C-alpha positions in Angstrom: 20.1 -13.3 3.9 17.1 -15.4 5.0 17.4 -14.1 8.6 17.5 -10.6 7.3 14.3 -11.1 5.2 12.5 -12.6 8.2 13.4 -9.6 10.3 12.3 -7.4 7.5 8.9 -8.9 7.0 8.0 -9.6 10.6 8.4 -7.6 13.8 7.1 -8.5 17.3 5.2 -5.7 19.0 3.6 -5.8 22.5 0.1 -7.3 22.1 -2.9 -6.0 24.0 -4.9 -8.7 25.7 -8.6 -8.5 26.5 -9.4 -7.9 30.1 -11.0 -5.4 32.5 -12.8 -2.2 31.9 -11.7 0.9 30.0 -12.1 4.4 31.7 -11.5 7.4 29.5 -10.9 10.8 31.1 -11.1 13.4 28.3 -9.4 16.8 28.7 -10.5 18.6 25.6 -8.6 21.7 24.3 -5.5 20.9 26.4 -2.0 20.5 25.1 0.7 18.1 26.2 2.9 21.1 27.2 0.2 22.3 29.6 -0.1 18.9 31.2 3.7 18.4 31.5 4.2 21.9 33.0 1.6 21.3 35.7 3.3 20.2 38.9 0.2 18.3 40.1 -0.3 16.3 36.9 3.3 15.6 36.1 3.6 12.7 38.6 0.6 11.1 37.1 2.1 11.3 33.6 5.3 9.6 35.0 3.1 6.7 36.2 1.8 6.2 32.6 2.7 5.0 29.2 2.4 8.2 27.1 2.2 9.1 23.4 1.4 11.9 21.0 -1.7 11.6 18.8 -2.2 12.6 15.2 -5.5 14.5 15.2 -6.4 14.0 11.6 -10.1 13.8 10.7 -12.1 14.1 7.5 -12.4 17.8 8.4 -10.3 20.0 10.8 -8.8 19.1 14.2 -11.8 20.4 16.2 -14.0 18.7 18.7 -17.0 18.1 16.5 -14.9 16.1 14.0 -12.5 14.5 16.5 -15.0 12.8 18.8 -16.9 11.4 15.8 -13.5 10.2 14.4 -12.7 8.5 17.7 -16.1 6.7 17.7 -15.6 5.6 14.0 -12.0 4.5 14.3 -11.5 6.2 10.9 -11.2 9.8 9.8 -14.7 11.1 10.0 -16.7 14.3 9.8 -18.7 15.9 12.5 -21.5 18.5 12.1 -23.2 21.1 14.2 -25.2 18.2 15.6 -22.1 16.5 17.2 -22.8 18.0 20.6 -26.5 17.1 20.9 -26.5 14.5 23.6 -29.1 14.5 26.4 -30.6 12.6 29.2 -33.9 11.2 28.0 -36.0 13.6 30.0 -33.9 16.8 29.2 -35.6 19.6 27.3 -34.5 20.3 23.7 -36.3 23.4 22.3 -39.4 22.7 24.4 -39.5 18.9 23.7 -38.2 16.0 25.7 -35.0 14.6 24.1 -36.4 11.1 24.1 -39.3 12.4 21.9 -36.9 14.0 19.5 -34.8 10.8 19.4 -37.9 8.7 18.6 -38.8 11.2 15.9 -35.3 10.9 14.3 -34.8 7.2 14.8 -38.4 5.9 14.4 -38.2 4.0 17.7 -38.0 4.7 21.4 -34.6 4.9 23.1 -33.5 2.4 25.7 -30.3 4.1 26.9 -30.2 6.8 29.6 -28.3 9.1 27.2 -29.5 9.8 23.7 -27.6 11.5 20.9 -30.2 13.1 18.7 -27.8 14.2 16.0 -26.5 10.7 15.0 -28.6 10.4 11.8 -27.2 13.8 10.7 -23.6 12.6 11.4 -24.1 9.4 9.4 -25.5 11.2 6.5 -22.6 13.7 6.5 -20.1 10.8 6.3 -21.7 9.0 3.4 -20.0 11.2 0.8 -16.5 10.3 2.0 -14.4 8.2 -0.3 -13.2 6.0 2.6 -15.1 4.0 5.2 -16.2 6.1 8.1 -19.1 5.0 10.2 -20.1 7.3 13.1 -21.2 5.2 16.1 -19.2 2.1 15.0 -17.5 1.7 18.4 -20.8 1.9 20.2 -22.3 -0.6 17.8 -19.5 -3.1 18.3 -19.7 -2.8 22.1 -23.4 -3.2 22.1 -23.3 -6.2 19.7 -20.9 -7.9 22.1 -23.2 -7.2 25.1 -21.0 -4.5 26.6 -22.4 -1.4 28.3 -21.3 2.2 27.8 -21.5 5.3 30.0 -20.7 9.0 29.7 -20.4 11.6 32.5 -19.8 15.3 32.1 -20.2 18.0 29.5 -18.5 21.1 28.0 -21.7 23.3 28.0 -21.0 27.0 27.8 -23.2 29.5 26.0 -24.7 26.6 24.2 -25.1 22.8 24.5 -21.7 21.0 24.0 -21.7 17.3 24.6 -19.4 16.4 21.7 -17.5 13.7 23.7 -20.7 11.6 23.8 -20.3 11.0 20.0 -17.3 8.7 20.8 -19.4 6.1 22.6 -22.9 6.6 21.1 -23.9 3.8 18.8 -25.2 4.4 15.3 -28.7 4.9 16.7 -27.4 7.5 19.1 -27.8 5.5 22.3 -25.5 5.3 25.4 -26.5 2.9 28.1 -25.8 5.1 31.2 -24.6 8.5 32.1 -25.0 12.0 33.4 -24.5 14.6 30.7 -27.1 17.2 31.8 -26.7 20.5 33.6 -27.0 18.8 36.9 -23.3 17.8 36.6 -22.3 21.5 36.7 -22.2 23.8 39.7 -22.4 27.6 39.9 -18.9 29.2 40.1 -19.0 32.9 39.3 -15.2 33.2 38.9 -14.9 30.3 36.4 -15.5 30.7 32.7 -19.2 31.1 31.9 -19.9 31.0 35.6 -20.0 27.2 35.9 -17.7 24.5 37.0 -17.8 20.7 36.8 -19.2 19.3 40.1 -16.4 17.0 40.9 -18.1 15.3 43.9 -21.1 14.5 41.7 -18.9 13.2 38.9 -17.2 10.9 41.4 -20.5 9.8 42.9 -21.9 9.1 39.5 -18.8 7.1 38.5 -19.1 5.0 41.6 -22.8 4.2 40.7 -22.0 3.4 37.0 -18.7 1.6 37.4 -20.2 -1.8 38.1 -22.9 -1.4 35.4 -20.6 -0.3 32.5 -17.7 -1.7 30.6 -16.5 1.5 28.9 -16.9 4.8 30.7 -16.0 8.2 29.4 -15.7 11.3 31.6 -15.7 14.6 29.8 -13.9 17.1 32.0 -15.5 20.0 30.2 -13.8 22.7 32.4 -10.7 22.5 30.1 -12.8 23.2 27.0 -14.6 26.1 28.7 -11.4 27.6 29.9 -9.8 27.4 26.4 -12.8 28.9 24.8 -12.9 31.8 27.3 -9.2 32.3 27.6 -9.0 35.4 25.3 -11.2 37.3 27.8 -8.9 36.6 30.7 -5.6 38.2 31.9 -2.9 35.6 31.4 -2.2 35.3 35.1 -5.9 34.7 35.8 -6.0 32.1 33.1 -3.0 30.3 34.6 -4.7 30.3 38.0 -7.9 28.9 36.6 -5.9 26.3 34.7 -4.2 25.2 37.9 -7.5 25.0 39.7 -9.0 22.8 36.9 -5.9 20.5 36.9 -6.1 20.2 40.7 -9.7 18.9 40.3 -8.5 16.4 37.7 -5.8 15.1 40.0 -8.4 14.9 42.8 -10.5 12.6 40.5 -7.4 10.6 39.4 -6.5 9.8 43.0 -10.0 8.3 43.5 -10.2 6.6 40.1 -6.9 4.8 40.5 -7.8 3.6 44.0 -11.1 2.2 42.7 -10.0 0.5 39.5 -9.2 -3.2 39.3 -5.9 -4.5 38.3 -6.9 -5.3 34.7 -8.7 -2.0 34.1 -7.2 0.6 31.8 -7.4 4.3 32.5 -6.8 6.6 29.5 -6.1 10.3 30.1 -6.9 11.7 26.6 -6.2 15.3 25.4 -7.2 14.6 21.8 -8.8 18.0 20.9 -6.0 20.6 20.6 -6.4 24.1 22.1 -8.0 26.6 19.8 -4.8 28.5 19.0 -2.8 25.4 18.3 -0.8 25.1 15.0 1.8 22.8 13.5 2.9 20.1 15.9 1.0 21.9 18.6 -2.2 20.4 17.1 -1.0 16.9 18.0 -3.0 15.3 20.8 -1.9 13.4 23.8 -2.8 10.2 25.6 -1.5 8.6 28.8 -2.4 5.0 29.6 -2.4 3.4 33.0 -3.1 -0.1 34.1 -3.2 -3.4 32.3 -0.2 -3.8 29.9 0.6 -0.1 30.1 3.6 0.4 32.4 5.1 3.6 33.8 8.0 5.1 31.8 7.1 3.8 28.4 6.0 5.3 25.1 2.9 4.4 23.2 2.6 3.5 19.5 0.3 1.5 17.2 0.5 -0.3 13.9 -0.9 2.8 12.3 2.3 4.8 12.9 4.9 2.2 13.9 6.7 4.9 15.6 7.4 5.0 19.4 5.7 7.9 21.0 3.2 8.5 18.2 -0.2 7.1 17.5 -3.5 8.5 16.1 -6.9 9.3 17.5 -8.3 6.6 15.2 -6.4 4.1 17.4 -8.4 4.7 20.5 -11.5 2.8 19.4 -9.5 -0.3 18.3 -7.8 -0.2 21.7 -11.2 -0.2 23.5 -12.3 -3.2 21.4 -9.1 -5.0 22.0 -9.5 -4.6 25.7 -13.0 -5.9 25.5 -11.9 -8.9 23.4 -14.1 -7.8 20.5 -12.9 -8.3 16.8 -12.1 -5.1 15.0 -14.3 -4.4 11.9 -12.5 -3.6 8.7 -14.3 -0.2 8.5 -12.3 0.8 11.5 -8.9 1.8 10.0 -7.0 2.5 13.2 -5.0 0.0 15.2 -4.9 -0.6 18.9 -2.4 1.4 21.0 0.6 -0.7 22.2 3.4 -0.2 24.6 6.7 0.6 22.8 10.1 1.4 24.2 11.0 3.3 27.3 10.4 7.1 27.5 8.5 9.8 29.2 6.6 13.0 28.5 9.8 15.0 28.1 10.8 12.7 25.2 7.4 13.5 23.7 8.0 17.2 24.0 11.4 16.8 22.3 9.7 14.8 19.5 7.0 17.4 19.2 9.6 20.2 18.8 11.4 18.3 16.1 8.2 17.6 14.3 7.3 21.3 14.5 10.7 22.4 13.2 10.3 20.2 10.1 6.6 21.2 9.8 7.5 24.9 9.7 10.6 24.5 7.5 9.0 22.2 4.9 6.8 24.7 3.1 9.4 27.5 2.5 12.3 25.1 1.8 10.3 22.9 -0.7 8.9 26.0 -2.4 12.4 27.3 -2.7 13.6 23.9 -4.1 10.7 23.7 -6.6 11.3 27.3 -7.7 15.0 26.5 -8.2 14.1 23.5 -10.3 11.8 25.5 -12.5 14.3 28.4 -12.9 17.4 26.4 -13.4 15.8 23.8 -15.7 14.0 26.3 -17.9 17.0 28.6 -17.7 19.3 25.8 -18.9 17.0 25.0 -21.7 16.9 28.6 -22.9 20.6 28.9 -22.5 21.1 25.8 -24.6 19.8 27.8 -27.6 20.9 31.3 -26.8 24.3 30.8 -25.0 23.7 33.7 -22.6 26.0 32.5 -19.8 28.8 29.9 -19.6 27.5 26.3 -19.3 29.4 25.6 -16.1 27.2 27.9 -14.0 24.0 26.1 -15.0 25.6 22.7 -14.7 26.6 23.5 -11.1 23.1 24.6 -10.3 21.6 21.5 -12.0 23.9 19.1 -10.0 22.8 20.9 -6.9 19.2 20.0 -7.7 20.2 16.3 -7.9 22.2 16.4 -4.6 19.6 18.3 -2.6 17.3 15.3 -1.6 20.4 13.4 -0.2 21.3 16.4 1.9 17.8 16.7 3.2 18.1 13.1 4.4 21.2 13.7 6.4 21.1 17.2 7.6 19.8 17.5 11.2 17.2 20.0 10.2 14.7 18.8 12.8 17.1 20.1 15.5 17.5 23.6 13.9 15.3 26.6 13.8 13.5 26.9 10.4 15.5 29.9 9.3 18.8 28.3 10.2 17.8 25.1 8.6 17.0 26.9 5.4 20.4 28.6 5.3 22.3 25.4 6.2 20.7 23.2 3.6 21.2 25.8 0.8 24.9 26.3 1.8 25.4 22.5 2.1 24.1 22.0 -1.5 26.5 24.6 -2.9 29.5 23.1 -1.0 28.7 19.6 -2.2 28.5 20.7 -5.8 31.9 22.5 -5.6 33.4 19.4 -4.0 31.9 17.1 -6.6 33.1 19.1 -9.5 36.6 19.4 -8.0 37.0 15.6 -7.4 35.3 14.2 -10.4 36.3 14.2 -14.1 32.9 14.9 -15.7 29.1 14.9 -15.3 28.7 11.1 -15.6 31.0 10.6 -12.6 28.9 13.2 -10.7 25.7 11.4 -11.7 27.2 8.1 -10.4 28.3 9.6 -7.1 25.1 11.4 -6.4 22.7 8.7 -7.5 24.6 5.8 -5.9 25.0 7.7 -2.6 21.3 8.7 -2.5 20.0 5.2 -3.5 22.2 3.4 -1.0 21.4 5.8 1.8 17.7 5.3 1.2 17.9 1.6 1.1 19.9 1.4 4.3 17.5 3.8 6.0 14.5 1.7 5.0 16.2 -1.3 6.6 16.8 0.8 9.7 13.1 1.6 10.1 13.4 4.9 8.1 15.1 6.7 11.0 16.3 9.5 8.7 13.2 9.8 6.6 11.1 10.2 9.6 12.7 13.5 10.4 13.4 14.7 6.8 11.7 17.6 5.0 11.1 15.2 2.2 9.9 12.5 4.6 6.7 12.2 6.7 4.5 14.8 8.2 3.0 13.4 11.4 0.8 16.5 11.7 -1.2 15.7 8.5 -0.6 12.0 9.0 -0.5 11.0 5.3 2.2 8.4 6.1 4.1 7.5 9.2 6.5 4.7 8.2 8.1 2.9 5.3 8.8 4.8 2.1 6.9 8.0 1.4 6.1 9.1 -2.2 8.7 11.9 -2.3 11.6 9.6 -1.5 10.0 6.7 -3.4 10.3 8.6 -6.6 13.9 9.6 -5.7 14.8 6.0 -4.8 13.6 4.7 -8.2 15.2 7.5 -10.1 18.6 7.4 -8.3 18.8 3.6 -8.5 18.3 3.6 -12.2 20.6 6.6 -12.8 23.3 5.1 -10.5 23.3 1.7 -12.2 23.4 3.1 -15.7 26.0 5.7 -14.9 28.3 2.9 -13.5 27.7 0.8 -16.7 28.7 3.8 -18.7 31.9 4.4 -16.6 32.9 0.7 -16.4 32.2 -0.8 -19.8 34.8 -3.6 -19.2 32.8 -4.8 -16.3 29.5 -4.7 -18.1 28.5 -8.4 -17.8 29.3 -8.5 -14.2 27.5 -5.2 -13.5 24.4 -6.4 -15.4 24.1 -9.5 -13.2 24.4 -7.3 -10.1 21.9 -4.9 -11.6 19.2 -7.6 -11.9 19.8 -8.7 -8.3 19.8 -5.1 -7.1 16.5 -4.4 -8.9 14.9 -7.5 -7.4 16.1 -6.6 -3.9 14.8 -3.0 -4.2 11.4 -4.2 -5.3 11.1 -6.7 -2.4 12.3 -4.1 0.1 9.8 -1.6 -1.2 6.8 -3.9 -0.9 7.7 -5.5 2.4 5.4 -4.6 5.3 8.5 -4.2 7.5 10.3 -2.3 4.8 9.1 0.3 2.4 5.4 -0.8 2.6 4.7 1.1 -0.6 2.7 -0.9 -3.2 2.4 2.0 -5.6 6.2 2.5 -5.3 6.6 -1.2 -6.0 4.6 -1.0 -9.2 6.7 2.1 -10.2 9.9 0.3 -9.6 8.8 -2.8 -11.5 7.9 -0.7 -14.5 11.1 1.4 -14.4 13.4 -1.6 -13.8 11.7 -3.7 -16.5 12.1 -1.0 -19.0 15.8 -0.4 -18.2 16.7 -4.1 -18.4 14.7 -4.5 -21.6 16.7 -1.7 -23.3 20.1 -2.7 -21.7 19.6 -6.3 -22.9 18.3 -5.1 -26.3 15.1 -7.0 -25.7 12.8 -7.3 -28.7 9.2 -6.6 -27.9 7.3 -9.3 -29.6 4.1 -10.6 -28.0 5.9 -13.5 -26.3 8.5 -11.2 -24.8 5.8 -8.8 -23.6 4.0 -11.7 -22.1 7.2 -12.7 -20.2 7.5 -9.2 -18.8 3.8 -9.1 -17.7 4.1 -12.5 -16.1 7.2 -11.5 -14.2 5.6 -8.3 -12.9 2.5 -10.4 -12.0 4.7 -12.8 -10.0 6.2 -9.9 -8.0 2.8 -8.3 -7.5 1.4 -11.7 -6.4 4.2 -12.1 -3.9 3.4 -8.7 -2.5 -0.2 -9.6 -2.1 0.6 -12.9 -0.5 3.0 -11.4 2.0 0.5 -8.8 3.0 -2.5 -11.2 3.1 -0.7 -13.6 5.5 0.9 -10.9 7.6 -0.9 -10.6 11.0 -3.5 -7.9 11.1 -1.6 -5.8 13.6 1.4 -5.8 11.4 -0.2 -5.2 8.0 0.7 -2.2 5.8 -1.7 -0.1 3.9 -1.7 -2.8 1.1 -2.6 -5.5 3.6 -5.5 -3.6 5.1 -6.7 -2.6 1.6 -6.7 -6.3 0.5 -8.7 -7.3 3.5 -11.2 -4.5 2.7 -11.4 -5.7 -0.9 -12.0 -9.2 0.3 -14.9 -8.2 2.5 -16.5 -5.4 0.5 -15.6 -6.4 -3.1 -15.8 -4.0 -6.0 -17.4 -1.2 -4.0 -14.2 -0.9 -1.9 -12.1 -0.9 -5.1 -14.3 1.8 -6.6 -13.8 4.0 -3.5 -10.0 3.4 -3.7 -9.8 4.4 -7.4 -12.0 7.5 -6.8 -9.9 8.5 -3.8 -6.6 8.2 -5.7 -8.0 10.0 -8.7 -9.4 12.8 -6.6 -6.1 13.2 -4.7 -4.1 13.3 -7.9 -6.5 15.8 -9.5 -6.3 18.0 -6.4 -2.5 17.8 -6.2 -2.2 18.5 -9.9 -4.3 21.7 -9.5 -2.7 23.0 -6.3 0.6 21.2 -5.6 3.9 22.9 -6.4 5.2 19.6 -7.6 2.7 19.6 -10.5 4.6 22.7 -11.9 7.9 20.8 -11.7 6.4 17.8 -13.5 5.0 20.0 -16.3 8.4 21.7 -16.6 10.3 18.4 -17.0 7.7 17.1 -19.5 8.0 20.3 -21.5 11.9 20.0 -21.4 11.7 16.4 -22.7 9.3 17.4 -25.4 11.6 20.3 -26.6 14.7 18.1 -26.5 12.9 15.5 -28.6 12.8 18.1 -31.4 15.5 20.7 -30.7 18.4 20.9 -30.9 17.9 18.6 -33.8 19.6 15.2 -33.4 20.9 15.9 -29.9 19.1 13.0 -28.3 20.4 10.7 -31.1 23.9 11.8 -30.3 23.4 11.3 -26.5 22.2 7.8 -27.2 25.3 7.1 -29.3 27.7 8.5 -26.7 25.8 7.2 -23.6 23.6 4.2 -24.6 23.4 2.8 -21.1 22.4 6.2 -19.6 19.8 6.5 -22.4 18.3 3.1 -21.2 18.2 4.6 -17.7 16.4 7.7 -18.9 13.8 5.6 -20.7 13.3 3.6 -17.5 12.9 6.7 -15.4 10.3 8.2 -17.7 8.4 4.9 -17.7 8.6 4.9 -13.9 7.4 8.4 -13.7 4.3 7.7 -15.7 3.6 4.6 -13.6 4.1 6.6 -10.4 1.5 9.1 -11.5 -1.1 6.4 -12.2 -0.4 4.1 -9.3 -0.1 6.4 -6.4 -2.6 8.7 -4.6 0.1 11.3 -4.5 1.2 10.4 -8.0 2.1 14.0 -9.0 4.8 14.2 -6.3 6.2 10.8 -7.0 6.2 11.4 -10.8 8.0 14.7 -10.3 10.7 13.4 -8.0 11.3 10.4 -10.3 11.6 12.5 -13.4 14.1 14.8 -11.8 16.8 12.1 -12.4 16.1 12.0 -16.1 15.4 15.6 -16.9 18.4 17.2 -15.3 21.0 14.7 -16.5 19.6 15.0 -20.1 20.0 18.7 -20.0 23.6 18.5 -18.8 24.4 15.9 -21.5 22.7 17.9 -24.1 25.0 20.8 -23.3 28.0 18.4 -23.5 26.8 17.0 -26.8 26.5 20.5 -28.2 29.9 21.5 -26.9 31.7 18.4 -28.1 30.2 18.9 -31.5 30.8 22.7 -31.7 32.1 22.4 -35.1 28.7 21.1 -36.2 26.6 23.8 -34.5 24.5 24.2 -37.6 23.5 20.6 -37.3 21.9 21.1 -33.9 20.5 24.6 -34.4 19.1 24.2 -37.9 
């Protein structure tokens, strides 16, 4: 048991040591599929450690937001000013760029390249409810005495030097570079009649390599081609793409020959093509040199998933290579080498992610619609007796079993339409089998709840291998969560654990004392598993479970709520919460969960950080309540509970008499649902999935109570 907990709380990733220079070759508006399909580039990808990148920003996945995000190490916003980087002497609307810079910053520039839009970018990010500081990477590098450089641009019909926003500091300065029109050469058959001057790029690199520590090359031809592609015949576009990639390979051959052993070369395609959607909007990174060996996948503590990282992890990697401490405002984590793999493995992962991404909206809408129809229909039928109860009972049991099926069905490997049909058919088959093999609804509750709870607990211990590819699991495209226990399954885990335990207590009254002892141990184990950085890593879920489990045990043990007993409960919860804080505070920074990073932020920024967290959670819950389909489910269940409290008259009293242990479970689930809504930034979702396991069983038992007391119909319907 001790060994298991040690493995659970601590893992050992590959660390990145500080050494050498970092060279970044940016291929904007290029997909991993394009790179993998190119015969010239494919051998270079095979020499690298490779990974997909979540391209989440505080806006959309476009260049003006992404490059600012990469420079902030946190999801940030760009503006129309993102691309305004110039050599000091370049003209900007009739005025030298250095003069405009001095006007904006109140001081002359010292760097060769100036970004005159940095003040605008900083202002745009002040309104965000999380830390995002444009230019933070540049600030950290300059504070440590490191030099930066940028070569290239993506100019077309207008100035486009967005890539410079990654290395510019908060004043807008980059030490060296060549971002002007001189880096382009006339090429009538290329998009916009220009092409990157590869010989000049190479020459400039040779001049700047010795002077700079971090050097970014913006290969703007890829962005120009993507922007112009709709004007071209597909065959022409393919030929131009091959020509651009041949130039890239030409440069790679020279770069790899010139770099020192400890240097790291990053090939970054972080800005997706303009037509990208779903998992196609994921970016790509290939890392060569230093600790990054051929035939390996990349990851980071942000995602904890081999083959997947985030664009916010690029800045922390640069700082780690320079030996510079990462500021708390930088929310990403350095890229690390994970297990073996190649770009074909990434493409398979991308297809699986895309299948789930496209299946998730219609399937969850269907599931939510079924919950609303079947739950409300059952409530109406309880009074009007329109159809036989068995039909609604079957449908309601299907609602309880559906999350378990979504965990096990290989929907990531199926086309969305097939996945939709398979999951629906599987739910119907499971219900028929359950009703055939069990004696009544309580047995069905026990089988469904215990199977679901046990499956989720085992999956958490196994690094959430099933949840990662479940429709109710994570969405790497949006990047709300990548590991541990997500809010959908968090609510389901709390609900099924409580329902399963109380159903077993109902079915095995002669084993009550023995089961109660196991229940206490199970609840404690679930709480620890949910809070562990190497387990569920869900602090809001931990609070939800604590509240639900405490309420269940209090009712089961017939606990009297005097002030002393309430104090005991509060102190017990505080001990568990304190344990969670201690574990996360003393976990190494590169292994910390969201809670650990939040605690560090609170430690350094105090109440201001807490205020931002509360505002963020409140804003998210309000947004979800207004627009999420789960809010409708939550309102339906709350409405059903309110109706059952009054009508049929006395039905809840009779359910309590017939199933007192289940009633304790329902109380605990309701308490947990309320806590989930308050304690989580996706509280509506967690509250709805938790309440499912009280609302549906209560409806079924209400039907049974009415049926078993049919001779007293007037009692219920008076």
